[in-house]
C-alpha positions, 0 to 999 in steps of 0.5 A: 212681327207677329202679335201675341194671340193671332195666327199668321196666314200665309198667302195662297201663292206660297201654300200651293207650291208646298202642297204640290211638293208634299203630294209629289213626294207621297205619290212617288213613294206609293208607286215604287211599292206597287210595281216590283220588278217581274220574276220568271217562274222556274222550269217545270220538272218533267220526264221525257223520252225520245220517239224512235223509228221502227218497223212494226206489225199491223194487227187486229185484236179481239176475242176468239174461241178455242175449238177441238180439231176432232171431237167424237161422241162414243155411241153403242152400235148394238144393244146389250149390257155394259160389262166393263168400263176401262177408263176414268172420267177425264182420262187421256187415251190413245187411238185403239184403247178400250173404253167400254165392253158389252156382253158378247155372248148373244153375238157369239151365238149369232156368229156360231149359227151363221157359221153352221148355216154357212157350212150347210150351204157349202155342202149344198153347193158342192152337191149341186155342182156334182149333180150338174156335172153328172147331167153334163156328162149324161148329155155328152154320152147321149149325144155320142150315142145319138151320133152312133145311132144316126151313123148306123141309120144311114147304113140301114137306109143304104142297105134297105134301098139296095134290098128294095132294088134287088127285090124288084128283080127277085134277086133278094128274098122278101124276108131280107127286104123286110129285115132291112125295112125293120132296121130302118124303122128301128133306127128312126125310133132310136134317133127320135128317142135319143133326141128326146132324151138329150132334150130332157137332159138339157132341161135337167141341166138348166135346173141343175145350173139354177140349183147351183146359182141358188146354192151360191146365193145361199152361200153368199148370204151365209157369208154376209151373216158371218160378217155381220155377226163378226162385226156385231161381236167386234162392236161389243168392245168400244175403242177410242177412234182417236187420241185425246181426252175423255169427258165424263162417262154417262153409263156404268157397268150393268147399264143396258144400252141400245144402238143409237138410242136418242143419239145420247153418247156414252162419252165424248172424246176430244183432241187438245194438241194442236188446238184450233182458235176461231175468231171473227174479223171485219170483211174490210180486212179480207184483201190483206188476209187473202194476201197474207195467206197467199204469202203464208205470213199471217200469224196469230197470238192467243192468250187467256184473259189475264194470262198475257205471260202465256201467249201462244203463236200459231198460223192461220190456215182456214178462211171461211167461204162466205161473209156473214150477211148480218154482221159483215164479218169473216171467220178465221181459224188458226192452229196452235200448239197445246201440249201443256193444255194451256187452252181448253175447247170452248174457252174464250181467248184474246187474239192478235192477228198480224196482217202486215208490217208498217215500215218506219213508224215513229214509236212513242210511250203511250203515257206521252199521248194526252187527250184534249178537246181537239183530240190526242196531242203530245208535248214535244220538248224543243231544243231551247227547253220549251214545250210545244203542244203537238196534235198527233194521230196515234195508231196501234199499241205495242206493249207500252208504246204507240205508233204515231202515224202523224204529228211526230218524227223520230228523235223528237223528245216527248213529255211522259210525266208532268203534263198538268203543269205545262202549257205551250211555250213553257220552260221545262227541265227534263229530270230523267231523260229516257233514250231507250223506249220500252220494247216493241212488238217487233221482237214478239213478232219474230218469236211468233214466226218461230212458234208458228213454224213449230206449230205447223210441224 
């Protein structure tokens, strides 16, 4: 029994088991509160789209410049005063339309003088020809007279020889002999005189022929003067050599213009339809460009910056003859229809040059491709609704899609939105799966071919 005022002490053997029980109960309670059962995170909501297999064009993009196929600077060919301007600045004109008129009166006077001199030369030539014909007729008459004299002289010589023989036998009188001798001497003198006359007439004939040649030369000169005067008179009216659009005029009525003075044009005239687009490409593409031009399959699309809705297709028809040494590039030129004046000479344009076609390319939305420390990648949604981080090699862009050259197969689902909450192996829930990708460049390429055909026509 316990005594009043005293505390009872329990043996150590009894206290230790009690403490152990108390400590055990306390420890079990703390362990059950700190380690609850693990709870899996909900699947991340993402948007996804399927990669599709398509044939897409391979192209080059860059900046080019529009060039007028024909550009003419209108300059005066004569000196004179402008009397009329037949156009307004920026007018559209056709070939043969009047542009400027220069005072024609001085040139009309020159033409009249040339025609008058020509008439005089014509008359002089006719006179020279008549004189030449008379000399030729005189030679004919002289030669006929000489021939007659020579025939008569032969007869005189025969008669003189016969008279001489008869004189020795006294069969003829001395007087008849002397007459025969005188006839021979006279005939000889006549022959000598006739030959001299013919020689003189032939000399005059040569002079007459020379006079005819001189008259003909003067006539040709006057004809050339008439042609030059007519040409100068024609130059008093400046017309459009081609159809196109005019720039601002640089001379007004009353301005004195001089032929080709300081090479300053009166106005510039350029053609707009079709228009040429020039652009530069790397020389590494020379082989594909040559092959495409040989097969006539190289197409080009051009559009002004900020106006992709006004793309125009054309055909490449010119390849420069050499590679630029300093830049290692080639210059190409394409022909583009420009009826509505969408493009302007000197304007910079964006271009897309279609070189060939890539068969069976996997297309994925461009928003699906992300850039990491090791390069581009996509999240591929697997069959068990988990995602796989897949490194890829993107190619060219086609509208809102990109050709994936390596790392993705057609039909695989790629995440297009919700990347920030993802990690490899994470569960996802595709909120709005998309099975139809955005239109690719395959259809625009077909449109380009059709438009290029129209441009070629």
